[in-house]
matplotlib code that plots the C-alpha trace (Angstrom):
import matplotlib.pyplot as plt

x = [34.3, 31.0, 29.8, 31.2, 27.9, 25.8, 27.9, 27.4, 23.9, 23.9, 26.1, 23.4, 20.5, 22.1, 23.3, 19.6, 18.2, 20.5, 20.3, 17.2, 14.6, 11.0, 8.4, 6.3, 2.8, 2.9, -1.3, -1.7, 0.5, -1.0, -4.1, -2.6, -1.6, -4.7, -3.9, -6.0, -3.4, 0.3, -0.3, -2.8, -2.1, 0.1, 4.0, 4.7, 3.7, 3.8, 1.1, -1.3, 1.0, -1.3, 0.3, 2.1, 3.0, 0.4, 2.2, 5.6, 4.6, 3.0, 5.5, 8.8, 10.6, 14.2, 16.6, 18.6, 16.1, 16.3, 20.3, 20.4, 18.4, 20.5, 23.3, 21.7, 21.0, 24.5, 25.3, 23.1]
y = [-23.8, -26.2, -25.7, -28.9, -31.0, -27.9, -27.8, -31.6, -31.4, -28.9, -31.1, -34.4, -32.2, -30.6, -34.1, -35.8, -32.4, -32.6, -36.3, -37.4, -37.4, -38.5, -39.6, -37.2, -37.3, -35.1, -35.5, -34.4, -31.4, -30.2, -30.2, -27.9, -25.5, -25.4, -26.2, -28.2, -30.4, -30.3, -29.4, -26.3, -23.1, -21.4, -22.5, -19.0, -16.8, -13.2, -14.9, -12.6, -9.0, -5.9, -4.7, -1.6, -0.5, 2.3, 3.5, 2.8, 5.2, 8.0, 8.5, 7.8, 11.2, 11.3, 12.8, 14.2, 16.7, 17.6, 17.5, 19.9, 22.3, 22.3, 22.7, 26.2, 27.7, 27.1, 28.7, 32.2]
z = [40.5, 41.4, 37.8, 36.7, 37.6, 35.7, 32.5, 32.5, 32.6, 29.9, 27.9, 28.5, 27.8, 24.3, 23.5, 23.7, 21.8, 19.2, 18.1, 19.2, 17.0, 17.9, 15.6, 14.4, 13.3, 10.2, 10.4, 13.5, 12.8, 9.9, 11.7, 14.6, 11.7, 10.2, 6.3, 4.8, 2.2, 2.1, -1.5, -1.3, -1.7, -4.2, -4.6, -5.7, -2.2, -4.6, -7.1, -5.1, -4.6, -6.4, -9.4, -9.1, -12.6, -13.1, -10.0, -11.1, -14.1, -12.5, -9.9, -11.9, -11.3, -13.8, -10.7, -13.7, -14.1, -10.2, -10.8, -14.2, -11.6, -8.8, -11.3, -13.2, -9.9, -8.3, -11.7, -10.9]

ax = plt.figure().add_subplot(projection="3d")
ax.plot(x, y, z, "-o")
ax.set_aspect("equal")
plt.show()
């Protein structure tokens, strides 16, 4: 018992957070985040990833070969 007042306070705070939307100063937020302009940067975050196709060709291992070797050893 005695939790009614605390619960009412939590509900009041939750409703205030849910329904109250203060005016946001987007310019100030942009300065705090350190971005230079809203459209700066590339639209695709994966543009600057390195090309791994050389490694894929070099290290591509067929699992079928290993299975055939295992089967040959089991039969012996």
